[in-house]
VMD Tcl script that builds the backbone (N, CA, C; Angstrom):
set m [mol new atoms 234]
animate dup $m
set s [atomselect $m all]
$s set {name element resname resid chain x y z} {
  {N N MET 1 A 115.470 77.515 90.013}
  {CA C MET 1 A 114.575 78.536 89.509}
  {C C MET 1 A 113.545 78.872 90.589}
  {N N PHE 2 A 113.196 80.128 90.691}
  {CA C PHE 2 A 112.200 80.538 91.666}
  {C C PHE 2 A 111.092 81.322 90.971}
  {N N MET 3 A 109.949 81.402 91.624}
  {CA C MET 3 A 108.820 82.150 91.077}
  {C C MET 3 A 108.569 83.371 91.955}
  {N N LEU 4 A 108.535 84.518 91.346}
  {CA C LEU 4 A 108.269 85.758 92.051}
  {C C LEU 4 A 106.771 85.890 92.319}
  {N N ILE 5 A 106.405 86.128 93.562}
  {CA C ILE 5 A 105.006 86.360 93.923}
  {C C ILE 5 A 104.892 87.814 94.369}
  {N N VAL 6 A 104.032 88.563 93.712}
  {CA C VAL 6 A 103.785 89.952 94.088}
  {C C VAL 6 A 102.321 90.094 94.473}
  {N N SER 7 A 102.012 91.154 95.167}
  {CA C SER 7 A 100.630 91.377 95.591}
  {C C SER 7 A 100.022 92.554 94.861}
  {N N LEU 8 A 98.775 92.381 94.456}
  {CA C LEU 8 A 97.968 93.478 93.923}
  {C C LEU 8 A 97.042 93.900 95.050}
  {N N PHE 9 A 97.090 95.157 95.419}
  {CA C PHE 9 A 96.242 95.653 96.490}
  {C C PHE 9 A 95.067 96.415 95.897}
  {N N VAL 10 A 93.865 96.042 96.281}
  {CA C VAL 10 A 92.647 96.727 95.867}
  {C C VAL 10 A 92.162 97.497 97.081}
  {N N HIS 11 A 92.009 98.820 96.915}
  {CA C HIS 11 A 91.615 99.680 98.035}
  {C C HIS 11 A 90.161 100.124 97.921}
  {N N HIS 12 A 89.523 100.212 99.045}
  {CA C HIS 12 A 88.190 100.806 99.147}
  {C C HIS 12 A 88.416 102.183 99.757}
  {N N LEU 13 A 88.029 103.237 99.063}
  {CA C LEU 13 A 88.408 104.592 99.483}
  {C C LEU 13 A 87.382 105.309 100.335}
  {N N GLN 14 A 86.130 104.854 100.344}
  {CA C GLN 14 A 85.116 105.577 101.123}
  {C C GLN 14 A 84.338 104.630 102.008}
  {N N PRO 15 A 83.939 104.980 103.182}
  {CA C PRO 15 A 84.119 106.294 103.798}
  {C C PRO 15 A 85.525 106.506 104.349}
  {N N THR 16 A 86.216 105.420 104.726}
  {CA C THR 16 A 87.582 105.513 105.209}
  {C C THR 16 A 88.459 104.602 104.352}
  {N N PRO 17 A 89.594 105.103 103.857}
  {CA C PRO 17 A 90.451 104.259 103.023}
  {C C PRO 17 A 90.900 102.991 103.757}
  {N N ARG 18 A 90.810 101.843 103.047}
  {CA C ARG 18 A 91.261 100.565 103.606}
  {C C ARG 18 A 91.562 99.613 102.453}
  {N N VAL 19 A 92.332 98.608 102.737}
  {CA C VAL 19 A 92.624 97.583 101.733}
  {C C VAL 19 A 91.428 96.642 101.671}
  {N N LYS 20 A 90.837 96.522 100.485}
  {CA C LYS 20 A 89.690 95.631 100.285}
  {C C LYS 20 A 90.159 94.206 100.011}
  {N N ALA 21 A 91.264 94.070 99.277}
  {CA C ALA 21 A 91.770 92.742 98.943}
  {C C ALA 21 A 93.256 92.808 98.638}
  {N N GLU 22 A 93.938 91.711 98.915}
  {CA C GLU 22 A 95.332 91.537 98.531}
  {C C GLU 22 A 95.385 90.275 97.683}
  {N N LEU 23 A 95.741 90.436 96.413}
  {CA C LEU 23 A 95.694 89.349 95.447}
  {C C LEU 23 A 97.117 88.952 95.059}
  {N N ALA 24 A 97.467 87.695 95.231}
  {CA C ALA 24 A 98.816 87.218 94.925}
  {C C ALA 24 A 98.941 86.927 93.429}
  {N N SER 25 A 99.934 87.535 92.798}
  {CA C SER 25 A 100.139 87.374 91.354}
  {C C SER 25 A 101.579 86.983 91.080}
  {N N THR 26 A 101.791 86.222 90.017}
  {CA C THR 26 A 103.153 85.861 89.622}
  {C C THR 26 A 103.717 86.804 88.564}
  {N N ALA 27 A 102.914 87.755 88.085}
  {CA C ALA 27 A 103.385 88.720 87.089}
  {C C ALA 27 A 104.262 89.776 87.764}
  {N N ALA 28 A 105.231 90.265 87.036}
  {CA C ALA 28 A 106.140 91.277 87.578}
  {C C ALA 28 A 105.468 92.638 87.734}
  {N N ALA 29 A 104.452 92.908 86.900}
  {CA C ALA 29 A 103.766 94.200 86.967}
  {C C ALA 29 A 102.318 94.040 86.529}
  {N N CYS 30 A 101.497 94.931 87.034}
  {CA C CYS 30 A 100.082 94.975 86.651}
  {C C CYS 30 A 99.827 96.333 86.010}
  {N N TYR 31 A 99.240 96.330 84.797}
  {CA C TYR 31 A 99.033 97.565 84.060}
  {C C TYR 31 A 97.645 98.153 84.228}
  {N N ALA 32 A 96.662 97.328 84.569}
  {CA C ALA 32 A 95.294 97.833 84.696}
  {C C ALA 32 A 94.471 96.889 85.559}
  {N N LEU 33 A 93.531 97.487 86.288}
  {CA C LEU 33 A 92.567 96.731 87.086}
  {C C LEU 33 A 91.181 97.250 86.761}
  {N N ALA 34 A 90.203 96.364 86.789}
  {CA C ALA 34 A 88.800 96.767 86.645}
  {C C ALA 34 A 87.995 95.947 87.638}
  {N N ILE 35 A 87.050 96.610 88.283}
  {CA C ILE 35 A 86.201 95.945 89.274}
  {C C ILE 35 A 84.776 95.954 88.769}
  {N N SER 36 A 84.092 94.824 88.914}
  {CA C SER 36 A 82.709 94.712 88.456}
  {C C SER 36 A 81.816 95.680 89.235}
  {N N PRO 37 A 80.682 96.073 88.659}
  {CA C PRO 37 A 79.783 97.020 89.328}
  {C C PRO 37 A 79.301 96.536 90.705}
  {N N ASP 38 A 79.200 95.227 90.902}
  {CA C ASP 38 A 78.769 94.713 92.206}
  {C C ASP 38 A 79.947 94.501 93.168}
  {N N SER 39 A 81.148 94.854 92.754}
  {CA C SER 39 A 82.378 94.765 93.553}
  {C C SER 39 A 82.727 93.348 93.981}
  {N N LYS 40 A 82.277 92.363 93.224}
  {CA C LYS 40 A 82.577 90.978 93.574}
  {C C LYS 40 A 83.740 90.393 92.788}
  {N N VAL 41 A 84.003 90.956 91.603}
  {CA C VAL 41 A 85.021 90.412 90.706}
  {C C VAL 41 A 85.985 91.518 90.285}
  {N N CYS 42 A 87.242 91.151 90.174}
  {CA C CYS 42 A 88.274 92.078 89.705}
  {C C CYS 42 A 89.006 91.436 88.534}
  {N N PHE 43 A 89.323 92.238 87.528}
  {CA C PHE 43 A 90.092 91.786 86.376}
  {C C PHE 43 A 91.421 92.532 86.390}
  {N N SER 44 A 92.514 91.821 86.150}
  {CA C SER 44 A 93.819 92.483 86.102}
  {C C SER 44 A 94.532 92.136 84.794}
  {N N CYS 45 A 95.147 93.152 84.178}
  {CA C CYS 45 A 95.989 92.974 82.992}
  {C C CYS 45 A 97.426 93.103 83.458}
  {N N CYS 46 A 98.200 92.058 83.273}
  {CA C CYS 46 A 99.549 92.043 83.826}
  {C C CYS 46 A 100.617 91.854 82.762}
  {N N SER 47 A 101.859 92.040 83.180}
  {CA C SER 47 A 103.000 92.002 82.263}
  {C C SER 47 A 103.252 90.626 81.671}
  {N N ASP 48 A 102.657 89.585 82.224}
  {CA C ASP 48 A 102.841 88.246 81.665}
  {C C ASP 48 A 101.929 87.974 80.470}
  {N N GLY 49 A 101.117 88.980 80.077}
  {CA C GLY 49 A 100.231 88.847 78.933}
  {C C GLY 49 A 98.908 88.188 79.240}
  {N N ASN 50 A 98.613 87.986 80.512}
  {CA C ASN 50 A 97.373 87.331 80.922}
  {C C ASN 50 A 96.380 88.315 81.520}
  {N N ILE 51 A 95.111 87.961 81.433}
  {CA C ILE 51 A 94.062 88.666 82.163}
  {C C ILE 51 A 93.615 87.720 83.262}
  {N N ALA 52 A 93.746 88.165 84.493}
  {CA C ALA 52 A 93.341 87.354 85.636}
  {C C ALA 52 A 91.971 87.815 86.117}
  {N N VAL 53 A 91.119 86.863 86.445}
  {CA C VAL 53 A 89.794 87.132 86.983}
  {C C VAL 53 A 89.823 86.696 88.447}
  {N N TRP 54 A 89.547 87.649 89.348}
  {CA C TRP 54 A 89.668 87.415 90.783}
  {C C TRP 54 A 88.317 87.501 91.488}
  {N N ASP 55 A 88.112 86.646 92.468}
  {CA C ASP 55 A 86.987 86.736 93.394}
  {C C ASP 55 A 87.462 87.622 94.545}
  {N N LEU 56 A 86.894 88.824 94.673}
  {CA C LEU 56 A 87.370 89.756 95.690}
  {C C LEU 56 A 87.003 89.339 97.101}
  {N N HIS 57 A 85.865 88.694 97.278}
  {CA C HIS 57 A 85.457 88.276 98.621}
  {C C HIS 57 A 86.420 87.222 99.180}
  {N N ASN 58 A 86.731 86.217 98.369}
  {CA C ASN 58 A 87.619 85.136 98.805}
  {C C ASN 58 A 89.088 85.411 98.508}
  {N N GLN 59 A 89.351 86.466 97.730}
  {CA C GLN 59 A 90.696 86.857 97.335}
  {C C GLN 59 A 91.421 85.702 96.643}
  {N N THR 60 A 90.718 85.087 95.692}
  {CA C THR 60 A 91.270 83.946 94.968}
  {C C THR 60 A 91.168 84.177 93.457}
  {N N LEU 61 A 92.059 83.527 92.736}
  {CA C LEU 61 A 92.040 83.569 91.282}
  {C C LEU 61 A 90.949 82.628 90.783}
  {N N VAL 62 A 90.005 83.164 89.998}
  {CA C VAL 62 A 88.904 82.372 89.460}
  {C C VAL 62 A 89.282 81.783 88.107}
  {N N ARG 63 A 89.924 82.608 87.293}
  {CA C ARG 63 A 90.267 82.187 85.942}
  {C C ARG 63 A 91.415 83.043 85.425}
  {N N CYS 64 A 92.210 82.458 84.553}
  {CA C CYS 64 A 93.295 83.191 83.923}
  {C C CYS 64 A 93.175 83.012 82.419}
  {N N LEU 65 A 93.004 84.106 81.700}
  {CA C LEU 65 A 92.920 84.096 80.237}
  {C C LEU 65 A 94.348 84.283 79.732}
  {N N GLN 66 A 94.917 83.243 79.142}
  {CA C GLN 66 A 96.345 83.195 78.897}
  {C C GLN 66 A 96.771 83.513 77.473}
  {N N TYR 67 A 98.045 83.889 77.406}
  {CA C TYR 67 A 98.817 83.970 76.163}
  {C C TYR 67 A 98.250 84.922 75.115}
  {N N HIS 68 A 97.996 86.132 75.537}
  {CA C HIS 68 A 97.590 87.150 74.577}
  {C C HIS 68 A 98.813 87.580 73.782}
  {N N THR 69 A 98.624 87.849 72.501}
  {CA C THR 69 A 99.755 88.128 71.627}
  {C C THR 69 A 100.236 89.574 71.697}
  {N N THR 70 A 99.425 90.471 72.222}
  {CA C THR 70 A 99.850 91.862 72.348}
  {C C THR 70 A 99.866 92.251 73.814}
  {N N LEU 71 A 100.682 93.229 74.128}
  {CA C LEU 71 A 100.781 93.711 75.496}
  {C C LEU 71 A 99.456 94.346 75.921}
  {N N LEU 72 A 98.951 93.911 77.039}
  {CA C LEU 72 A 97.686 94.453 77.549}
  {C C LEU 72 A 97.958 95.716 78.336}
  {N N SER 73 A 97.231 96.773 78.055}
  {CA C SER 73 A 97.468 98.019 78.785}
  {C C SER 73 A 96.200 98.595 79.389}
  {N N HIS 74 A 95.044 98.048 79.040}
  {CA C HIS 74 A 93.815 98.556 79.651}
  {C C HIS 74 A 92.702 97.513 79.524}
  {N N ILE 75 A 91.709 97.703 80.333}
  {CA C ILE 75 A 90.529 96.836 80.313}
  {C C ILE 75 A 89.336 97.726 80.013}
  {N N LEU 76 A 88.496 97.271 79.101}
  {CA C LEU 76 A 87.310 98.049 78.781}
  {C C LEU 76 A 86.334 98.060 79.950}
  {N N ARG 77 A 85.601 99.113 80.051}
  {CA C ARG 77 A 84.621 99.265 81.111}
  {C C ARG 77 A 83.435 98.326 80.876}
  {N N PHE 78 A 82.831 97.880 81.952}
  {CA C PHE 78 A 81.694 96.963 81.884}
  {C C PHE 78 A 80.534 97.605 81.177}
}
mol reanalyze $m
mol bondsrecalc $m
mol representation Tube
mol addrep $m
């Protein structure tokens, strides 16, 4: 058995477009991303039913909220 690792790319669009972070995820797809107002934390809703909380500066997973019973399709605004 193998585990699929995919990357979520977070882009900073101004003043010049660039990749702000590359976050490694084991989910097959990501349906929504939300970034905190201070741009330090990112939340992702993925196909595995989890909400991942990411540290954008260190590009690391801080916390994973697991096993939601319904498919996640969006994250509410802060």
